[in-house]
C-alpha positions in Angstrom: 0.1 -0.2 0.0 1.8 3.7 -0.9 1.3 6.3 1.5 0.0 9.7 0.2 0.8 13.1 1.2 -2.1 15.1 1.2 -1.4 17.9 -1.4 -3.6 20.7 0.3 -1.7 20.5 3.4 2.3 20.7 1.7 0.0 24.0 -0.8 -1.1 25.1 2.5 2.5 25.3 3.9 3.6 26.7 1.1 1.4 30.1 0.4 1.9 30.5 4.0 5.5 30.3 4.7 7.1 30.1 0.9 7.9 33.0 -2.0 7.1 30.2 -4.3 8.1 32.3 -7.7 6.0 35.2 -8.2 3.2 34.0 -5.4 3.2 36.1 -2.5 2.4 34.9 1.0 -1.0 34.6 1.9 0.2 36.6 5.8 1.6 39.4 3.5 -1.2 39.5 1.2 -3.4 39.7 4.3 -1.5 42.8 5.5 -1.8 44.3 2.1 -5.5 43.9 2.3 -5.5 45.5 5.7 -7.0 41.9 6.9 -5.6 42.3 10.5 -7.7 39.3 11.5 -6.2 37.4 9.3 -2.7 38.3 9.9 -2.7 37.5 13.3 -4.2 33.7 12.6 -1.6 33.2 10.4 1.4 34.9 12.5 -0.3 32.6 15.7 -0.6 30.1 13.5 3.1 29.8 12.6 3.9 32.4 9.7 7.0 34.0 9.0 6.4 37.4 10.3 9.9 38.4 8.7 9.1 37.7 5.0 9.3 40.0 2.7 7.4 41.1 -0.7 9.0 41.6 -3.7 10.0 45.1 -2.6 11.6 44.3 0.7 8.5 45.1 2.8 7.6 43.0 5.9 3.8 42.5 7.2 5.3 45.9 9.9 6.2 47.8 6.8 2.7 47.4 5.2 0.5 47.6 8.1 2.6 51.2 9.1 1.8 52.4 5.8 -1.8 51.8 6.2 -1.6 53.1 10.1 -3.5 49.9 11.1 -1.6 50.3 14.8 -3.8 47.1 16.2 -1.8 45.3 13.9 1.6 47.2 14.1 1.3 46.7 17.6 0.4 43.1 17.5 3.2 42.2 15.3 5.9 44.3 17.5 4.2 42.4 20.5 5.3 39.1 18.2 8.6 39.8 17.8 9.0 41.7 13.9 12.1 43.3 13.6 11.6 47.5 14.0 14.9 48.2 12.2 14.0 46.0 9.2 15.4 47.4 6.0 13.4 47.4 2.8 15.2 47.0 -0.9 15.5 51.0 -0.1 17.1 51.1 2.9 13.4 51.9 4.4 12.9 50.8 7.9 9.3 50.6 9.4 10.6 54.4 11.2 11.0 55.3 7.8 7.3 54.6 6.5 5.7 56.1 9.9 7.5 59.5 8.7 6.2 59.1 5.1 2.6 58.0 6.3 2.2 60.4 9.2 1.5 58.0 11.7 3.2 59.6 15.1 1.8 56.5 17.3 3.7 53.5 15.3 7.1 55.9 15.5 7.1 56.2 19.0 6.0 52.4 19.4 9.1 51.5 17.3 11.7 54.0 19.0 10.5 52.5 22.5 11.4 49.0 20.8 15.0 50.3 20.0 14.5 51.8 16.2 17.4 54.0 15.0 16.2 57.8 15.5 18.7 58.5 12.6 18.8 55.3 10.5 20.1 55.6 6.8 18.1 54.5 3.8 19.7 54.1 0.7 20.4 57.7 0.1 21.7 58.5 3.5 18.4 59.9 4.6 16.7 59.9 8.0 13.5 59.2 9.0 13.2 63.2 10.0 13.9 63.7 6.6 11.1 61.8 5.2 8.7 63.0 7.9 10.1 66.8 7.1 9.4 66.2 3.1 6.0 64.6 3.7 5.2 67.4 5.8 4.6 65.4 8.6 4.9 67.8 11.5 3.7 65.2 14.3 6.2 62.8 13.5 8.9 64.9 13.0 7.9 66.3 16.7 8.2 62.7 17.7 11.9 62.1 16.1 13.5 65.5 17.2 12.2 64.5 21.1 14.1 61.6 20.2 17.3 62.8 19.0 16.1 62.8 15.3 17.8 64.5 12.8 18.4 65.2 8.8 21.5 63.6 6.7 22.5 67.5 6.3 22.4 67.8 10.2 24.5 64.4 11.1 27.0 65.2 8.4 27.8 68.8 9.5 28.0 67.2 13.2 31.0 64.9 11.8 28.5 61.5 11.6 29.0 61.5 8.0 26.1 59.1 6.7 26.5 55.4 6.0 23.8 54.4 3.1 21.6 50.9 3.9 23.5 47.9 2.4 
């Protein structure tokens, strides 16, 4: 008698945990759709919290951009990397600055995010906040010692671009 492995289980594992060619994981798809309940269910079932899409965005980047603080807080509580960089060197803090998310910025800073992290162009979260007129985020960043690339360079801290 031949033993058969259910293909459905294997396919379900792959969709939840693999980047099979162009196919996006169910967890990242749920994050992009703003389905926080599905993201929570999938993370609790073992989905990779640090998985990245083709742009290098994690679920934390995605939910930060959406302003989904319930999901952001859940991911941070579950151990999401607040210093993860995307393909352009943007951390979740850069995304919080760009998308006017002061509560997310405060949370990331409280969990060890680098207030002066440099993106691929050497820009900091504060520069992104200022460029996007996110005054509320800029205020949070300044309170935590945030500086622009120009300020850091003139202070003798030449920028290290993100890898």
